[in-house]
N, C-alpha and C positions, 0 to 999 in steps of 0.2 A: 356657666360655660358648658357647652354641649360637648360630650365625649367624642373623640375622633372615631372610636370604634363604632359608635351608633351612627355617625354620619356615613361611614364607609359601608355599613350594612344597608343604609338607606340608598346609597348610590348603586349598590349591587342588587337592589330590589328584594333584600332579605330581611328588612326591618319588620318588626311586629306592628300591628295596628296601634298599639300604645306608643311605640317608638316613633312611628310616623306622625302621630298627633303631637308628640313632644317636639319633634323637629320643626313642624309647621308653626307651633306656638313660639318657639325660639326665634324663627325667622321673622315673625310678625312683631316681635318685641323691640327690635333695634336694627337700624340700618347697618351698624357695624357687624352684626351677626350675619347679615346678608352678604357683606363683603368677605367675611370669613368663609361662608358657604361657597362662594364663587372660587376662592383661592383653593380650598380643599378639593372642590370638584375638579379643577384644572389639574391639580397634583394627582388625584385618583386616576383621571383619564391618562395622564402621562405614564403612570406606573403600569397601567394595563398594556400600553403600547410596548413598554420596555421589559415586561415580565419575561422570564426565561421561557423559551420555547421547548416543550417536551421533546425528549429524544425520539427520533423516528428513523426508519430505515432510509438509507441514502436514496435520493430520487434517481430514476433511470436517466441516463444522459442521452442526448441526441446522437444518432449514429452518424458521426462525421469524423474524418481523419485529422490527426495532428494532436499536439499537446494542448491541453486545456489550461488556461491561465486563470487562477482563482483570485478574486479580489474581495476582501472582507467588507461587509456593509456596516460594521460596528460604528464607524464614525458618523455615518448618515443617521443611524438610529439614535445615537447619543445626541446629535444636534437637534433632532426632532423632539426628543424628550425635554431638552433645555427650553425650546420654544414653547412646548406645551406647559411646562411648569411655570413659565412666565405668563401664561394665559393668552398668548398671541394667537388668535384665530381658533382657540379651543375653549370648550366649556363655558361659553358665554351664556349666563343665566339671566333671563329677563323677568321682571316682576311687574306684570301689567295690573294686577289687582291683589288685594290682600286675600288671596283665595288659593287653596291648595292646588286646584286644577290649573290655575293660571301660571304656575311656576314652570317655565319652558326652558329646556336646555337646547343649545344649538352647537353642533360640532362640525368643524371643517377639517377634513383629513388632509394633512400635508402631502405634497407631491411625492410619489414613490413609497408612501406608507399605506397601511391598512389597520383597522382596529375592530375589535369585537366588543359589543355592548350587550348587557342583559338589562332589559327594561323592567319597570316595576311589576309587570304582570308575569315575568319570567320569560318573555319572548327574547330570543337571541338574534342579534343583528350584526352581520359583518359588513363593514363599510369599506369600499375600495378607494384607491388613490383619488383625491380631488372631490370626493363626495361631500355634500352638505346635508346635514340631517337635523331636523327639529322634532323634539318629542317632549311630552309633559312629564314632570317629575312624578305625578300620580295621574292615572287614567280616571276620568269621571264622566258620567253621562252614559248614553246608550251605545256609544262606539268608542273604540280605541284608535285615535287618529294621530298620524305622524306625517311629516312632509319630507320629501327627498329630492335632491338634485344630484345626479350622478348615478353610480351603481351600488346596489346593496343586495345582500343575500339574507333572507328572513327565514327564521324557524319559529313560527308563531304558536304560542300557547293556546290550546283549544278553549273557547268560551262561546257557546252558542248564543248566549244572551247579549254579548258585547262583541260584535264583529270588529275585526282589525282592518283599518283603512289606511292605505298609503296614498297620499296626495302628491301628484307630480304636475309639471307644467302642462302636460298633454292629456293625462288620463287619471282616473281614480280607480285604484285597485282595492277591492273589498274581499276579505277572506273570513273564514270562521276558525280554522286551525290547519296550518299547512306549512310547507317549505317551498319557497319560490325565490326567483331572482328578478329584480327590477332594474332596468337601465333607462335613465331619463336625462338625455343630453340636449338641453334646450338650444345651446349655441350651434349645434349641428342639426337640429330638428329631428333627433332620433329618439324613439321610445320603443321598448320591448319588455315583455314579461314572460318568463319561462317557469312552468309549474313542474315540480318534482313529486310532491305529495299533496293530497287533499283536494281542494277546490277553490278557485278564485273567479271573481266576476270583474271584468274590466270595462269601464265606461269612459268614452272619450268626452272631452270638454266641449268641443265644437258642436256637432250635430247630435250628441248624446247617443252615439252608437254603443251597443253593449254586446259583449260576448262572454261566455262562460267556458273556462278552460278545464280540461281533464288532465291527469298526470301525463307527463312527457309531451305536452303541447306548448307551443309558444305563440304569442300574439305580438305583432309589431304594427307600427303606424306607417303606412305607405301611401303617399299622396293624399293624406287626410283620411284614409280608410283603415280600419282595423282588419288585419289579415292574419288568419290562424294557419299554422303549419306544424309539422313535427318538431319537437324541441331539438336543440343542438346537442352535440356530443357532450355528456356530463363533464368530460375533461375540460371543456371550455370554461367551467366555473371553479377550477382548482385555485383561482386567485385567492379564494377565502381560506385556503390551506397554505398559502404562501408559495404557490408553485404556478408556473406557466406551462401549459401543454403545447408543444409545437408539432405533435404528430399529425402528419397529413397536411400541414399548412404550407401555403406558398410563401415566398420571401416577403411580399407585401402584407400578407395576413399576420406574419410573425412580427413585423414592425408595428402594426396596429396594436397588437397585444402588448408589446413593449411600451408603446405610448400610454396605454391605459394603466399599466401597472407601475411604471416608473415616473410618470408625470413629465415626460420629455416630448419634444416634437421633432419629427424627422423631415429634413429637406433632402429629397432624393434627386441626385443629379446624374443619374445613369441613363444611357441611351435605351437600355432595356433591363428589365428585372432579372436578376440571376435566378437560375433554377436550383432548387435544393430539395433533397429527400431526407427529412429529419424525423426521428422517432424518439419520443421521450419527453422529459420535463426539465425545467430549469427552476432553481430556487430563486425567488425574488430577492431574498435578503443578501445574495451574493453580489448584487449591484448590476447596473446597466452595462458597464464596460466588460464585466465577466460574461454577461449574456451575449454581447456583440462579439467577444472573443470566440465563444463557441460557434456562433453563426459564421464567422470568417473561415472556420475549418471546413465548412461544407460548401462554400461558394466564394467567389472572388470579388472583394470590394474593400475599400478603405473608408475611414471616417474621421471627422474632426468633431470634437465635443466641446461646445461652448457652455461651461458650467454656469456662467452668469445668466444666460438666457434660456438654458436647458434645451438648446437647439442642437441637434446632431446632423451634420451634413454627410450624406452618403455619396461617394463618388468612386 
């Protein structure tokens, strides 16, 4: 029987070469071992999501008048953990070959949640709500390749001999060692990559366009062409820290950020968008109704929330 402590070190990318070899031999030995591996992997992922968040200074609140109604997000997090522990949509491990590199993990982040993973090479990955991410249990070969649908923030461990590659529906992003954000939404035909540190090369799948980004630059796919511009405000990527920045945003832009972070969809039935001047950040864990409550103090609107469909009607 494989010790759980060894498996958890393997999941965290902290296992020694000898422990990695033992895990692979144990997986090859019996189908029941592979089922145990899947179950423990799902539980490990759930525990990462539910781990206590380190104490931090209270986030600045938007400058709007009125009393702020706080709603706890504990029940939502607990429900997500139960789903994860049961292995529904999470930690699905595929065994294509009896081969170390063929052990592939697939993660689908539940709506309104986010998760941080450490890959086998030490690379840190933050996955946003709704993201789908595939990565090997062990990197092998000349490149370290992963696949992404949705939005993720990467902090890649430097390795000149083994470039890190993110495959998406639209483009291939290749790096050596860097920190960057990738957003690949195939359903809306949107793709962008923003670079914070290091260097990345982005190649489109269609006509094989190629651009190289420098720090604080962003590339996006517009009408089939890769367009480079100055990177967005770093506050736009605070989702990885569990916060939403609303500073300088219009009402519509704030709703778009809520959709991305909470996994909801807005049906706006207003004759015109309200005007709002907000400054500050909102904690994602406080929940969508808390966020809307704050927004209502700065502009006039009402809403109905259908929890079954996750559709919020604004009127």
